[in-house]
Each structure stands twice: as C-alpha cells, then as structure tokens.
C-alpha positions as CSV (number, residue, x, y, z in Angstrom):
1,M,-26.9,0.8,-6.4
2,R,-30.5,1.6,-5.7
3,D,-31.6,0.0,-8.9
4,N,-29.6,-3.1,-8.1
5,F,-31.2,-3.3,-4.7
6,I,-34.7,-3.1,-6.2
7,R,-33.8,-5.8,-8.7
8,H,-32.3,-8.1,-6.1
9,R,-34.4,-7.1,-3.0
10,S,-35.6,-10.6,-2.3
11,R,-32.0,-11.8,-1.8
12,Y,-31.1,-9.3,1.0
13,D,-32.3,-8.1,4.3
14,L,-32.7,-4.3,4.1
15,E,-31.6,-3.8,7.7
16,H,-28.4,-5.7,7.2
17,V,-27.6,-3.9,3.8
18,I,-28.2,-0.5,5.3
19,G,-26.2,-1.4,8.5
20,L,-23.2,-2.5,6.6
21,Y,-23.5,0.4,4.1
22,C,-23.5,2.9,6.9
23,C,-20.4,1.3,8.4
24,A,-18.6,0.9,5.0
25,L,-19.2,4.4,3.7
26,R,-16.1,6.5,4.0
27,L,-15.0,10.0,3.1
28,R,-11.6,9.8,1.5
29,D,-8.7,11.8,3.0
30,W,-10.5,13.1,6.0
31,F,-9.6,10.6,8.8
32,G,-8.3,12.4,11.9
33,R,-9.3,15.9,10.6
34,N,-11.8,18.1,12.4
35,F,-14.9,19.1,10.6
36,I,-16.2,21.5,13.4
37,H,-14.4,24.7,14.3
38,R,-15.4,27.6,16.6
39,E,-16.2,31.1,15.3
40,N,-17.3,34.4,16.9
41,D,-17.9,33.7,20.6
42,G,-17.1,30.0,20.3
43,D,-20.1,29.0,18.2
44,P,-19.5,25.6,16.6
45,Q,-19.4,25.8,12.8
46,V,-19.0,23.1,10.1
47,S,-15.8,23.7,8.2
48,K,-16.2,25.0,4.7
49,E,-13.5,22.6,3.5
50,F,-15.5,19.7,5.0
51,I,-18.7,20.8,3.2
52,R,-16.7,20.9,-0.1
53,Q,-15.3,17.5,0.6
54,I,-18.7,15.8,1.3
55,M,-20.3,17.5,-1.7
56,D,-17.6,16.0,-4.1
57,G,-18.8,12.6,-5.1
58,S,-15.3,11.5,-5.9
59,K,-14.3,11.8,-2.3
60,W,-16.7,9.0,-1.1
61,A,-15.8,5.4,-1.0
62,L,-17.3,2.0,0.1
63,L,-15.1,-0.4,1.9
64,E,-14.2,-3.6,0.2
65,S,-16.3,-5.6,2.8
66,F,-19.5,-4.2,1.3
67,W,-18.4,-5.2,-2.2
68,I,-17.6,-8.7,-1.0
69,E,-20.9,-9.2,0.9
70,F,-23.2,-7.6,-1.7
71,P,-21.7,-8.1,-5.2
72,D,-25.1,-7.9,-6.9
73,L,-25.6,-4.4,-5.3
74,V,-22.4,-2.9,-6.5
75,Q,-22.6,-4.3,-10.0
76,G,-22.0,-1.5,-12.5
77,L,-20.4,0.9,-9.9
78,D,-17.0,2.4,-10.7
79,P,-14.4,0.2,-9.1
80,D,-12.6,3.3,-7.9
81,V,-15.4,3.7,-5.4
82,M,-14.0,0.6,-3.5
83,L,-11.6,1.2,-0.7
84,R,-9.5,-1.8,0.4
85,Q,-9.4,-2.5,4.1
86,E,-5.7,-2.7,4.3
87,L,-5.5,1.0,3.4
88,L,-7.3,1.9,6.7
89,T,-5.6,3.0,9.8
90,R,-8.4,2.1,12.2
91,P,-10.8,-0.8,12.7
92,I,-14.0,-1.2,10.7
93,C,-17.4,-2.3,11.9
94,T,-19.1,-5.3,10.5
95,G,-22.6,-3.9,10.2
96,T,-24.1,-6.3,12.7
97,P,-25.6,-5.0,15.8
C-alpha cells in the first residue's frame, strides 16, 4: 500500500487517506474484549493474548469503505484483508473530522 500511495500521491490528500485508514483499520475477533488487565497491586498490564493478536498480520483488516474510496491504494493487496461493513456490530467513522 505504501508503494501505491507513492505512485498515486498526486491523486490523494494525505490527511484524508491517513484519517480514513485509521478509522478503517480493524483487529479481527477482538471487538468487546478487554486488552488491559490488572496484576500485582492493580497495576494495569496489556494482555499477552492481545499482544499475540496484534502481532499476527492475518488478524488485521481494512474496512470495505477504504477499499471503495481508495482503490488505487489497495491494488495488489490480498482481498482477505477487506472487511465488509455489514459484518460489523457497531458504527464506523468516515475519516472526516
């Protein structure tokens, strides 16, 4: 995707692309789960399972809205990375401030 953005940078506003990217990036199978837990005397700790999940590239997805708005930027990406909006259980943001 980085190479595609460099190739097509004159077509897109970087701020808009990054805004929608941040809103469209999802961690699969983690919605509603806690990633912080307490240990020892109540010290907050990041869950080891959450760390494993975020380190696994196959667990990340981009919402379909990003694919629709920036088809040149996702060209060549594995289609399995796309997550369809109808599969979500909560609203998405549009990437606009």
